[in-house]
matplotlib code that plots the C-alpha trace (Angstrom):
import matplotlib.pyplot as plt

x = [10.2, 7.3, 6.8, 4.0, 3.9, 0.9, 0.1, -2.3, -1.3, -2.8, -1.6, -1.5, 0.8, 1.9, 5.5, 5.0, 2.3, 4.4, 7.4, 5.2, 4.0, 7.4, 8.9, 6.1, 6.5, 10.2, 11.8, 14.6, 13.9, 10.9, 9.7, 6.5, 5.0, 1.4, -0.2, -3.7, -4.1, -6.9, -7.2, -6.7, -3.0, -1.1, -1.0, 2.0, 4.0, 2.8, 3.9, 7.3, 8.0, 7.1, 9.3, 12.2, 12.1, 11.8, 14.0, 14.7, 11.3, 8.0, 5.8, 2.2, -0.8, -4.0, -6.3, -9.3, -12.8, -11.6, -8.7, -8.3, -5.5, -4.6, -7.1, -9.9, -11.9, -10.7, -10.9, -8.4, -5.5, -2.7, -2.7, 0.3, 1.6, 5.0, 5.6, 9.0, 9.8, 12.7, 10.7, 8.6, 9.3, 7.3, 7.0, 4.7, 3.1, 1.1, -1.7, -2.5, -5.5, -7.7, -10.8, -9.6, -6.5, -6.5, -6.5, -3.3, -1.4, -1.4, 2.2, 3.4, 1.6, 3.2, 6.7, 6.1, 5.2, 8.1, 10.5, 9.9, 9.4, 5.6, 4.3, 0.8, 0.1, 1.0, -1.8, -0.4, 2.8, 1.7, -1.0, -1.9, -2.8, -4.8, -5.3, -7.5, -8.6, -12.1, -13.7, -13.2, -15.8, -13.2, -12.4, -14.0, -11.7, -8.7, -9.9, -10.4, -7.0, -5.4, -7.6, -6.8, -3.3, -3.6, -6.9, -6.7, -4.3, -5.4, -6.2, -7.5, -7.7, -9.8, -10.7, -9.3, -11.6, -11.6, -13.3, -16.8, -16.1, -16.5, -14.3, -10.8, -9.0, -5.3, -3.1, 0.6, 3.5, 7.1, 6.6, 4.7, 1.0, -1.5, -5.2, -7.1, -4.7, -4.4, -1.4, -0.9, 1.6, 2.5, 3.8, 5.7, 6.0, 6.0, 4.4, 0.7, -2.0, -5.8, -8.2, -11.7, -15.0, -17.4, -21.0, -23.3, -26.3, -28.1, -30.5, -34.2, -36.6, -37.0, -35.0, -34.8, -33.4, -31.5, -33.0, -31.7, -28.4, -26.4, -22.7, -21.2, -23.0, -23.0, -26.8, -29.6, -32.5, -34.8, -35.5, -37.8, -38.5, -39.9, -38.4, -35.7, -36.7, -40.4, -39.7, -37.1, -39.5, -42.4, -40.4, -39.7, -43.2, -42.1, -42.6, -40.0, -39.4, -38.6, -36.5, -33.1, -33.7, -33.7, -30.7, -28.1, -30.2, -31.3, -28.6, -28.7, -26.5, -25.2, -25.5, -22.4, -21.9, -24.1, -22.1, -23.4, -21.5, -23.0, -23.7, -24.8, -27.2, -26.0, -28.8, -31.9, -31.1, -33.4, -36.4, -36.4, -32.9, -30.5, -26.8, -24.7, -21.2, -20.3, -21.3, -24.0, -24.3, -27.6, -29.3, -27.7, -29.9, -29.8, -31.3, -32.7, -30.6, -31.3, -28.9, -27.7, -25.8, -22.4, -20.6, -21.5, -20.3, -17.0, -16.7, -17.3, -14.8, -12.1, -12.9, -12.4, -9.1, -7.8, -9.0, -7.0, -4.1, -3.7, -0.6, -2.1, 0.3, -1.9, -4.7, -5.2, -8.9, -10.6, -13.9, -16.6, -17.5, -21.2, -20.4, -18.4, -21.3, -23.6, -21.3, -21.2, -25.0, -25.3, -22.5, -20.7, -17.3, -15.4, -17.1, -16.3, -12.7, -12.1, -13.0, -10.4, -7.8, -7.5, -5.8, -2.6, -1.6, -4.6, -4.5, -6.8, -9.2, -12.8, -13.1, -15.1, -15.1, -13.6, -11.8, -11.5, -9.9, -11.4, -14.4, -15.3, -17.8, -19.4, -20.8, -18.4, -15.3, -12.4, -9.2, -5.9, -4.5, -0.9, 0.8, 4.0]
y = [67.3, 66.7, 63.4, 62.7, 59.6, 58.7, 56.1, 55.0, 52.6, 51.1, 49.0, 48.6, 51.5, 54.9, 53.9, 51.0, 52.8, 55.9, 53.8, 52.1, 55.5, 57.0, 54.1, 54.5, 58.2, 58.9, 60.2, 62.5, 66.3, 66.1, 69.6, 69.1, 66.2, 66.2, 63.6, 62.9, 60.8, 59.0, 59.9, 56.3, 57.1, 59.4, 62.5, 64.0, 60.9, 60.7, 64.4, 63.9, 60.7, 62.3, 65.3, 63.1, 61.4, 64.6, 67.0, 69.6, 69.6, 71.3, 68.6, 69.5, 67.4, 67.1, 64.7, 63.4, 62.0, 59.4, 59.2, 59.1, 57.3, 54.6, 52.4, 55.0, 56.1, 54.5, 54.9, 54.3, 55.0, 57.4, 58.8, 60.8, 62.4, 63.7, 66.2, 66.3, 68.9, 71.0, 74.2, 74.0, 76.3, 76.2, 78.4, 77.5, 79.7, 78.6, 81.0, 80.6, 81.7, 81.7, 82.3, 85.6, 86.9, 85.8, 89.3, 90.0, 87.6, 89.8, 90.9, 87.4, 86.0, 88.6, 87.8, 84.0, 84.5, 86.8, 84.1, 82.4, 85.5, 85.7, 89.3, 90.4, 91.3, 87.8, 85.6, 83.3, 81.5, 79.8, 78.8, 78.3, 75.1, 75.5, 73.0, 74.4, 73.2, 72.1, 72.5, 76.3, 77.5, 80.1, 79.3, 82.5, 84.4, 82.7, 83.3, 87.0, 87.3, 85.8, 87.6, 91.0, 90.7, 88.1, 89.0, 87.0, 84.3, 80.7, 78.8, 75.3, 73.4, 71.6, 71.6, 68.8, 66.1, 63.7, 60.6, 62.0, 62.5, 66.3, 66.9, 68.1, 68.3, 68.9, 70.4, 69.9, 71.9, 70.5, 68.1, 70.5, 70.0, 72.7, 73.4, 76.7, 77.1, 77.0, 75.7, 77.9, 76.8, 79.1, 77.4, 79.1, 77.1, 77.3, 73.8, 73.7, 73.3, 73.4, 74.2, 73.0, 72.7, 69.8, 70.0, 66.9, 69.1, 71.5, 74.4, 73.9, 76.7, 77.6, 80.4, 82.4, 85.7, 85.6, 88.3, 87.4, 85.9, 85.2, 85.5, 84.1, 80.8, 80.7, 80.7, 81.9, 83.1, 84.3, 83.4, 85.8, 87.6, 84.5, 82.1, 80.1, 76.6, 77.2, 78.6, 75.9, 73.1, 74.7, 74.6, 70.9, 70.1, 68.7, 69.6, 71.6, 68.6, 66.4, 69.0, 67.8, 64.4, 66.3, 68.5, 66.2, 65.7, 69.4, 71.9, 75.5, 77.1, 80.7, 82.2, 84.1, 85.2, 82.4, 79.9, 77.8, 77.5, 75.0, 75.8, 72.7, 73.0, 71.5, 71.8, 73.7, 76.2, 78.3, 76.5, 78.3, 79.2, 77.0, 76.7, 75.9, 74.6, 77.8, 81.4, 83.1, 86.9, 88.9, 89.7, 86.8, 84.9, 81.2, 78.3, 75.1, 72.3, 68.7, 65.8, 64.5, 61.5, 61.6, 59.1, 61.1, 64.3, 62.7, 61.6, 65.2, 66.5, 64.1, 65.3, 68.9, 68.0, 66.3, 69.1, 71.6, 69.2, 66.5, 65.3, 65.3, 63.6, 63.7, 65.3, 66.3, 66.0, 67.8, 65.9, 66.9, 64.3, 64.7, 63.6, 60.7, 59.6, 59.9, 57.8, 55.1, 55.1, 54.7, 52.2, 54.2, 54.9, 52.6, 53.9, 57.5, 56.9, 54.8, 57.8, 59.9, 57.1, 58.0, 61.3, 59.7, 59.7, 60.8, 61.7, 63.5, 63.3, 63.6, 67.1, 69.2, 72.1, 73.0, 76.1, 77.5, 80.8, 83.2, 81.1, 78.5, 76.0, 72.8, 69.5, 70.1, 68.7, 71.1, 69.9, 70.8, 68.9, 69.0, 68.7, 69.6]
z = [17.9, 20.1, 22.1, 24.6, 26.8, 29.0, 31.6, 34.2, 37.0, 40.1, 43.0, 46.7, 47.6, 46.3, 45.9, 43.5, 41.5, 41.0, 40.0, 37.3, 36.1, 36.0, 34.1, 31.5, 30.9, 31.3, 28.1, 26.9, 26.8, 29.1, 29.8, 31.8, 33.8, 35.0, 37.3, 38.5, 41.6, 43.4, 47.0, 47.9, 47.7, 50.1, 48.0, 49.8, 49.1, 45.5, 44.9, 46.4, 44.5, 41.2, 41.9, 43.0, 39.6, 37.6, 39.6, 37.0, 35.4, 36.3, 37.9, 38.7, 39.7, 41.7, 43.4, 41.3, 41.2, 38.6, 36.2, 32.4, 30.6, 28.1, 29.8, 29.4, 32.4, 35.5, 39.3, 42.1, 39.7, 39.1, 35.5, 34.3, 31.1, 30.1, 27.3, 25.6, 23.0, 21.7, 22.1, 25.2, 28.2, 31.4, 34.5, 37.4, 40.1, 43.2, 44.0, 47.7, 49.7, 46.7, 48.7, 50.1, 48.3, 44.7, 43.3, 45.2, 43.0, 39.9, 40.1, 40.9, 37.9, 35.6, 37.1, 36.6, 33.0, 32.3, 33.4, 30.1, 28.0, 28.1, 28.3, 29.2, 25.6, 24.3, 23.0, 20.4, 21.5, 24.6, 27.0, 30.7, 32.5, 35.8, 38.5, 41.3, 44.7, 43.9, 47.3, 47.7, 45.2, 44.1, 40.6, 39.3, 41.6, 40.1, 36.6, 37.3, 38.7, 35.6, 33.2, 34.7, 33.3, 30.5, 28.8, 25.7, 26.8, 26.1, 29.3, 30.1, 33.3, 35.9, 39.6, 41.8, 43.2, 46.1, 44.8, 45.6, 49.3, 48.9, 51.9, 50.8, 47.5, 46.9, 44.2, 43.8, 42.3, 42.2, 45.2, 47.5, 48.3, 48.8, 49.6, 49.1, 46.2, 42.4, 40.4, 37.4, 34.7, 31.9, 28.7, 25.9, 22.7, 18.9, 18.8, 17.8, 20.3, 20.3, 23.1, 22.9, 24.9, 24.5, 25.6, 25.6, 26.2, 23.8, 24.4, 24.5, 23.6, 27.2, 28.5, 31.8, 32.8, 36.1, 38.3, 41.7, 42.9, 46.0, 44.8, 48.0, 47.4, 43.6, 43.9, 41.7, 43.9, 41.2, 37.5, 35.5, 38.8, 40.5, 43.0, 41.1, 42.1, 41.4, 37.9, 37.1, 38.2, 36.3, 33.1, 33.6, 34.6, 38.0, 41.6, 43.5, 45.7, 42.7, 40.9, 42.2, 40.5, 37.1, 37.7, 36.0, 32.8, 32.5, 33.6, 32.6, 29.9, 29.9, 26.5, 25.5, 21.9, 20.6, 22.6, 25.5, 28.8, 31.1, 34.8, 36.6, 39.6, 42.8, 45.4, 46.5, 49.2, 51.4, 50.0, 46.6, 45.7, 43.7, 44.3, 41.2, 40.5, 38.7, 39.1, 37.0, 37.2, 37.5, 34.2, 32.4, 30.0, 30.6, 28.5, 29.8, 28.3, 27.3, 26.7, 23.4, 22.3, 24.2, 22.0, 18.8, 20.4, 21.4, 17.7, 16.6, 19.1, 17.8, 14.3, 15.3, 17.0, 13.9, 11.6, 13.6, 14.4, 11.7, 13.5, 17.0, 19.4, 22.6, 24.5, 28.2, 29.2, 32.0, 32.2, 34.7, 37.3, 36.4, 32.8, 34.1, 36.3, 33.3, 31.2, 33.9, 34.1, 30.4, 30.2, 27.5, 29.3, 26.9, 23.8, 24.7, 25.7, 22.5, 20.4, 22.1, 21.9, 18.2, 19.2, 20.5, 24.1, 26.3, 29.9, 32.3, 35.2, 36.4, 37.8, 40.2, 37.7, 34.3, 33.1, 29.5, 28.8, 31.3, 32.3, 34.9, 33.6, 34.9, 33.4, 30.5, 28.9, 28.4, 26.7, 25.1, 22.2, 21.1, 17.6, 15.9]

ax = plt.figure().add_subplot(projection="3d")
ax.plot(x, y, z, "-o")
ax.set_aspect("equal")
plt.show()
């Protein structure tokens, strides 16, 4: 038995909104509750209220840059999902001080997984969900800490947002709220699940070799041995001054085993360097990307979900804020969300970064779908 309930709710105060949400997702045998909340609500209050209503259940959540639920893409809401199953165990760990001490969490991660019988050699009977403070630029450190012990373990997640204020984001675990932290939930289950990454950009024939980086700022300083901004602008046929106006439509893609992992440019720094939303290492080959039809890609993603999980009960979506802004600009939010509605109960949020397995990506959709 696997049952998934979802909701999104809005209102003038946190108490009434959480009450609506809880009433919509409460069910017998609930094993995990996840909520995604706009920063218009007091996040400490939201976290405490959810935990008060699900006292003996792992409850995790984060702030957002927009929410996803039965009403599609929304803002100023709280979205939530509950998962009930007869075979579904969870164990949650909060990794603190992720900017400076993430690698010190290795033993604690192993102990957290062992509480539900997951060993470092496991790779089939479970998965990890990550919710990470999105303002620390430390997701790669979290991924490295996890991967050092759980090399092939399926992982999916997103980085918390703050409604495009870019000031402070929060994550929550069992009623407590954290910054400079990552919430890491291990799940052990025999139920079927499916992890997937969707890109709405494809490679052009233009590629670069990353020849200079600034790791501390997630920056590329040189492409093909030349100043990064100049080389990037030249490939697009625009000036360096105009280059930021083309970032959203033409991100770069890291090429890994014939797969593309998007790294979205954030801003020009030091005149000719470019800071990104995810780290690219020196000597990496990156492709210049171009956009494709987002609705058609959503349709293909849903087809992939149904092929792998014919009895799909629900999906959690971690959708980059840059994608959401593009959907709004193109007025296709409803069309995209309508495609995913065919997969049962959907829930998620607009993120400041996305995680899949051992990688941090950006301008991407990562997801996990559930079936019997």
